[in-house]
N, C-alpha and C positions, 0 to 999 in steps of 0.2 A: 504494500500500500504506500504509494507516494504521498508525502505530506507537505504542508506549506502552501505557498502561493505559486502556482504553476502558470506562467503566462502562456496563453494559447495562440497569440497573434490577433490582429484585427481588434485590438482593445478589449479582448476577452481574457478573463483570468479565472482559473479554478482554485478555490480555497479549500483546503482539507485540513482539519484539525482533529486530533485525538483528545477528547475531553469527556470521559465517561462519568465524571463527577457532577456534570452540569445538566440542568433541565432546559436551558434556553441559551443559544449562542447566536451572535450576529457579527458580521464584519462591519467595523466602524471605519469608514473611509474618512481620513482627516485632511487630506490634501491630494489633488488641488481643489476639489469641491467636496465638502462634507456630505456624507450620506450613510444610511444605516441599511445593511442588507442581511436579511434573516438567512440562517443556514438550516439545512435539513439533517436530522439525526439518522444515521445509518446503523448498521450492525456493530456491536461491540464498542460503542462509544465514539465512533467517528462521525464527524459533522462535515458536510460539504455544501458548496454552492458554486455555480459558474456565473460570474458577474459580467455584465456588459459595461462598456464605458470605462474600463480600468486599463490604463496604459502603464508601461514601465516607468518607474519613478513615483508611482502613487504610494502615498503613505497610509498605513492602516494599523488598527489594533483589533482585538476581539473584545466584544462586549459580553460579559459573563452574567447570565441570569438577570439581565436588565440593569445591572449595577456597575460592577468594576470593569474598567477597560485596561487591557494589558497587551504588550507586544506578543507576537507569534513565537512560540517556543521553537518552531522550525523556520524562523526567519532567515532569509538569504542575505539580508542587509539591515544594519542598524545605523543609519547615517548620523543620528543624533544621540547615539550612546545607548546604554543598556536599559535605561528607564523609559525611553521614548518610542514613538511608533516605528514599526517595521516598514520596509520598502519592497515594492514589487520589482523583481529583476527579470529581464528577458535573457534567459541563458543562451538562446540561439543567436543573439545579436553579435557576439564576439566572432571575429574572423580568425580561425586557426590556420597556422602555416606548418603544422607538424604531421600532415597526412602520411608521410613516409616513415614516421617514427615507429619503430617496432620494439623499443625498449632495450635494456641490457639485462643479461642473465644475472640474477642475484649473486651467483657464485663469483662473478667478476666485479661486484661492487667495491669501490673504494670510496667510503662515505665521508662527508664533510658536514659537520653540524653547525648551523648558524642560528643566531637570534636576529630577526629582521631589524629590530630597533637598534641593536648594538653593533651590527655588522658594518654599517656605514654612518657617516655624519648625518645624513638626511633621515635614516631609519625607515626607508620605504622599499617596497618591492621594485619600483622603478630604479632606485639608486643601486640595488643589488645587481641589476643587469649590467651596469658598467664594470662590475668586478668579475663577471663570468669568465672573461678571457684570462684573468689572473689564475682562476681556479682551474681552467682548462690547461694552462701552462704548467701548473703544479702537477697535474696528472689525475686528480680525483675525477670520478665520473658519476657520482650520485650525491646530490645536495640534500641533506636532511634539515628541514625547516622546523624549528620549535613551534608550538601550537599558535595558530592564528585565529582561533574562534574568538568572537567579540568579547572583550573584557572591559571592566570599568576604567575610564580614563584613557591615557595614551602611553602608560609605562607599565609593563607587566612581563613576567616570564612567559605567560600564556596559559598557565595552569589554573587560572581563575576565570576561564571562559565560561559564559553562561548561555551563549547561543551557538551551539555546535555547528550549525550550517552557515552562520554569518561570518564573513572574513573581516577581521579588524579594520575598521574604516580609516584609522590613522596610518595604517601601513599602505593603504591604497585600495582597500575593498576587494570585492570579487573580481572585477576586471583587472585590477592591478596584479592579483595573483595569477590570473590567466595569462596576462602578458609576460610575466616572469617565467611561468612554466613553458610557454610557447618558445621563448628565447632560449631556455635551457635545452629543450629538445632539438632546436635548430643547431645548437653547438655540441650535440651528442652527450648531454648531461641528463641523467635521470633525476627525478624529484621524489623525495621521500617526505611525507608530511607526518608530523607528530600529532596524534589525536588522543583525546582524553575521554575514556569511557568508564572510568571508575568513580568520578565525582563531577559535580558542577561547582562553579565558584559561589561564594556567599553573597555577593552584591549583584542585584539584578536577576537573581534566580527566582522566577515566578512559576516554575513548572508545577509545583504542588497545588496551585490554584486550578489546574486543569485536569490532572490525572495522578495516579499513585506512582510517580516516578521514583520514589524512595521507599525503603522498607526499614523498620526498626528491628528486623530479625538479625541483622548484622551491623557491626560498627566498623567504621574505617577511620583513618586519621583525620578525616574531614567531617565526620558525623555519620548519620544514617547512610547506609549503602544504597547505590543504585539498585532498583528493584528488577532483578533478572529472573527471579524464580518464585515470587510471592503472587498473591491475587492481583490480577491486572497486568502481569509482567509481559504478556504477549505484545501489548502496545509499546512498552518500553523497549523490548528487543527490536521491534520493527523500527522504532525511532532511530536507534543507533546503527542498525544494519543499513537503513536507508541513508544515513549520514555517510557511512563508508562508501557505499555505491555512488553517492553523489560526488565525492572527491575523485573517484576513478573515472566515472562516466562524463561528468560535466566540467571538471577541472583538469582532466587528463593527468592526474597524479599517478605515479608509477608504483609506489609502495606506501603503506602506512606503518608508522611506528606506533604501537599500541602501548600507551603509558601505563606503567605499574599494574600489570594484569593480576598481580597477586592480591590486589584490592578489588577485584571483580569477583563477587561471591555468587555462585550459581550451583545449586545441587539438582538441577533439572536432569532428566534422562539424557538430553542433548545439551551440552554446555553452550552458553552463548558464543564462545569463541569458535566452537566447532560449527555452529550454524553460520557464523560470520564467514568462516573459511569456505564453507560450502557455497554460499551465495556469491562470494568473490570469484570462485572458480567458474560458476555459471556465467557471470558477467564476462569473464575473460574468454570463455568459449564463444559467447555471442559476439564479442568485439574482435576476436582473432588475435589477441596479444595477451601477454602475461601481466598480472597484477600480483603484488606480493604483500604479505603481512609479516611484520617483524615485532615480536613481543618483548617489551621490557619486563623482566621478571627476576626476582631474587630467590625464587623457589628451588632452583636447580632441579626442576621437574621435567623429565623428558616427555611426559604426556602432552606438553605444549606442542612439541614438534613431531610426535608419533603420528602415524596415519590412523584413520578411523578403524581400520581392521585390527589395530592393536590398542584400541580404546583411547586414542589420542585426538587432539584438536586439529591436527594437520596445518598448523601455522608454519610458514616457510622457514623462519629463523627466530632465534631468541638471543637476548642479551646474555653475556657471560661476565658477570661482575667479578667472579673469582679471578679472572685474568688481570683486571685492573688492580684489584686489591693486592694480589701477590706482587705485581710489578711495583706498585706504589710503595708498599711496605719495604720492599728490598732496597729501593733507591733513596727513600726518605728516612728510613729507620723508624717510621711512625708505627706504634703498636697499641694505640688506644682505641676504644670503641670496637667496631667490627674488624679493625686491622689486627687485633690480637689473635685472630684465627689464622693469620697469614705470616706469622713471624718466621716460620721455617722455610728455608730455601726449597725444600722438596715440594712445597705446594705449587710453585710455579712449574716445576718439572712435571708434576701430575696434570696440571691444566694443559700443558702442551701435548701430553700423551693421550689424555682422555676427555678433555673438555671442561670438566668440573674438578676443583680441588676437593670439594665436599660432595661425595656421591653415596651418602649413607653413613659417614663418619660423625663422631660427636663434635659439636661446635661449642667451644667454651663461651663465645659471645652469646649464642642463642640459648645455651644451657639445654640443648637437646640434640638428638641425631638429625642430620640435615642432608637433603639431596638424594639423587638417584644416579646410577651409573650412566654415562653418556659416551663411553669409549667406542661404541659401534656406530655412532652417528657421523655423518659427513661434516668435516670442519666448516663447510659453507653454510651450516645451519646455526653458526654462532657468530655474534658480533662482539668484537673486542676493541679496547682502547686503552690509552694511558691517561687520557683526560676526556671529560665531557661536562655538560653544563651542571649535572648533579654533583659530580665529584669535586668540581671547582667551586661552584656557587653555594653548595651547602657547607662549605667551610665558613667560619665566622667572618674572616677577612677576604674571602673569595680568591685566595692566592692560587695562581697557576703554578705548574711545575717549574717554570723558569725562575720563580721566586723562592723555590724550596730546595732545588738541587743544583749541582754543578753543570757546566756546559757539557762535560763528558757524559754525565748521567742523562741529560736530555737526548744526546745522540744515541745512547744505549737504548733508551726507552723507544725511540723512533725505530731503531733497527729491530727490536723485538716485536713491535706491533706489525710492521710492514713486511717482515720476513716470516712471520707466523703463517700457518695455513688457513687461519680464520679470516672472516670479513673484517677489514680494518675500518675504524671510524676515527676521524680527526676532529678535534674541536677548534672552531674558528680561531685563527691566530697561532695555534700550536706550531704550525709549520715554520714559523720564523721566530719562535720563542717570545710571543707577546708577553709583556710584563704587567700590563694593566690588569687589575682584578676583574673577575666576573662576579658581581655581588647580587644579592637578592633584592629586587625592587618591585614596588607596586605604586598605583596611583588611585587608591580607593577614594570614594566620596564620603564614606561614613566614618566619622572620627572615632567612634567606639570600635569599629572593625579595625581601623589602622592601629589603635592601641593594642588590640588583641593580637594582631600579627606581630607587633613589636615584642610583646611579652612571650609569644610562642617561640620566636627566634632565640630569645635569651634562654628559655628552657631547653631548647634543642641542643645547646652546646654544653650542657652539664656533663654529658657522657665523656666529652673530650677534654674536660677540665680547663677549658679556655678561661682566660681572665679578661676583664675589660668589657666594653659594650660593643655589640654589633653595630655597624653603620645603620643609620636611620633608613628603613625600607621605603618611607614615603618621600624622603628628600630627593628632589630632582638631581642633585649632585651625585647621589649614589648610582643612579642610572648613567649619568654622563661619564663617571669614572670607568664604567664598564665597556665603553666603546673602544673598538680597535684603533690602534695607531698604525695605520697602513704604511706610513712613510718609513717605519723601521725595517721594512722588508728589504730595503736597499742599503742598510747600514751594517758595517762590521760583522759581528758574530751572528746577527740576525740573518744577514744575507747568506752567510756560510751554512747556517742551519737550513734555510729554505732550499738551497742547492742540494743539500744532503737528502731532504725529503723528496725533491724532484728525482734524484738519482735512484733512491730506493723504490719509488713508485714505478719508474721506468723499468727497472730490473724485474720487479714483480710482474709487470705486464708483458715483458718480452722473453724471459727465460722460461721455457716449458716446465721445468721442474718446480718453479715458483708459482706457476699458474695452476698446476695440478692441485686438486682439492681432495684427492683420495688419501684417506688416513693410512692405507697400506703402503703408500709411497714415502712415508715419513719414518725416520729412525732418530730417536732422541737418546742421548747419553748425558750423564751428569757426573760431576766431581764435586760432591757436596762440600768437602773441606775447603776446596779452592773457590767454590761458588762459580763453577764453570759449567755451561751447557753447550753441547754440540747438537746442532739440528741439521741432519742430512735429509735432503729431499731428492728423489730421483723418479724419472719417468722416461721410458724408452731410452734414447741416447743422451738425455739431459740429466746431469748429476751436479748437485750443489752441496756445499757444506758451509753452514753459518756457525761461528764460534762466538760465544758471549761470555765475557768475564764480569761478573757482578761484584767482585771483590774490590775493596778500597785499596788494595795493594797489587803490585805486579805478581803474576802467577806463572808457573811453568808446569806444563803437562805434556803427556805423550799421546799422540794421535795415531790410530791405526785405520788406514783407509784402503779401499779397493785400488787396484792398479789403475793408473790413468794420469793424464797430464793435468794435474791440479794447479790451476793458475789463479792468482789473487785478483779479485774483481773490485773489492772495496775494503778499506781499512779505516775505521773511524779515528785511529790514533795518528794517521798521517797528517802532515802539516797543512795540506789543502783543506782539511776539516778542522783546523786550529788545534790539532793534537800535538803531543810532545815529540812525535816521531815514531815511526813504525819499528817494531822489533821482529816482525815476521818476514819470512822470505817471500819472494814473488811466486816461487813454485814450491809445492809441498810434495815430499816423498811419501810413499805408502806408509812408512813408519817414520814419524817426525816428532821430535821434541821441540815444542814451541814455547816462547815466552810472550805472555799476553799483558800489555799495559793495563793498569787499573781501569775499571768501568769502560771497557772498550768492546767493540765487536768487529768482526771481519767476515768477508764472504769469499769463498773460493768456488770455482766451477771447473769441470773437466772440459778442456778445449778439444 
């Protein structure tokens, strides 16, 4: 069931609203000419009417039981903000130029996460287009955009959205996003959109006036859970499935990143995520191209990516937080909060071998056994990173890695992410060592809510024993401090790091062994005492060996390799990468004793 205001052409518009709690509903046209149009009640709480004389740009609300007037929960546009009328949008009016676009296989994604507001000085979709050539030159091929659903004010991470179908007007609205997606596709870039199906924001959320969108059966960090399995849940499921299909069908989005699916509670025989994946596959078959679903989850649960035949949800890929936590803990030495579970060097080795560090083992942080085995799954079903908006922005001061570790450690982290067999994700600015923080910011209109968020941020950092006060989330300067400093890309060490990222991505895309995602083609060895990992990847006639030294001191180790002409391709300790100078030979013998500089990595391949 399609919902919202569907413009049919010739000044005709079909309004469809799910409102089973109401006895009388009318469309209240507020501009250009006020009028009240009664709606007819259909089965299971849906109300519809096809209205004449309604053109694109018409502003409207719904009148509920002859009293309250509220915006459309399925609004496509909120030009005056979250508390004011919705706008009729003609989805067919945009001229697309991506007819030849067939997408990119998710196994080949190199993802780049951006926040629209902080990515450029202007903070708009249009301004992002001017930076696409820079991203193309970097080598990434999939841009992941943080949530764009309409939120209060003009500054927000996006997770306070309250109109899931409406694109944030301060970013450029629905046509601005379409223009960006069209430009990305013409440059060979896929677009991943972050969507939030586990909660709605607190300000401007009027959905409970229409229908049982929430249930008190479960509690989430944001309050009552979205109702995916209680009375009336069919309409809620339809609402969010229609939202996903809308992004794919009308906005030409290539993949959706599903935020924190561990906070989606559903004990139905068919889980919401399984139904979403099923409907996504149906649309893909109709349109003749692939659409992907990527779940952010901290459950370490393979049901998310298992096929239906094995009781799974058939989501294409999922987050692997363990990878980040292992890597971060190793190079920063942090061991508070959830990092306490990743103190041991062996956890990173296990992640590389099997996907999860915790696959049923006891977690000290969680105080329970955690996870399920993932060693039989394709590495292309896991997304990994050394930084993302959560891991940076949920620190009290929003410090990026460039502020926490040495330049050698930054290079080492880049090598581990991009030479791993998993889908890599970069966080905007990471590629040149951006030093500006990425802080948490909002622009709520409710003073009491603002104060509540401030207090919540303070409470959040008790686990990490931080001292001092978090930056004021409502202060515009907090947002402005989080913007990228693009000019640094051309300066000193930043320019060197950028070139290293470009080189790593190019090698990943061109060397067959690095392109292969078959776990059987991967051989991992570790030397725990020396904190050394060797990662050998081979397919057909292509054979590579990556060596990582996570120790703070120079280490010597013996390597045993198959016969072959092993030539050095890259060495992070060389002077061109601002290292102290390489201690490794250009060619490796089958049995070699090598000396590895501290916090360094190198790549050899058989010529």
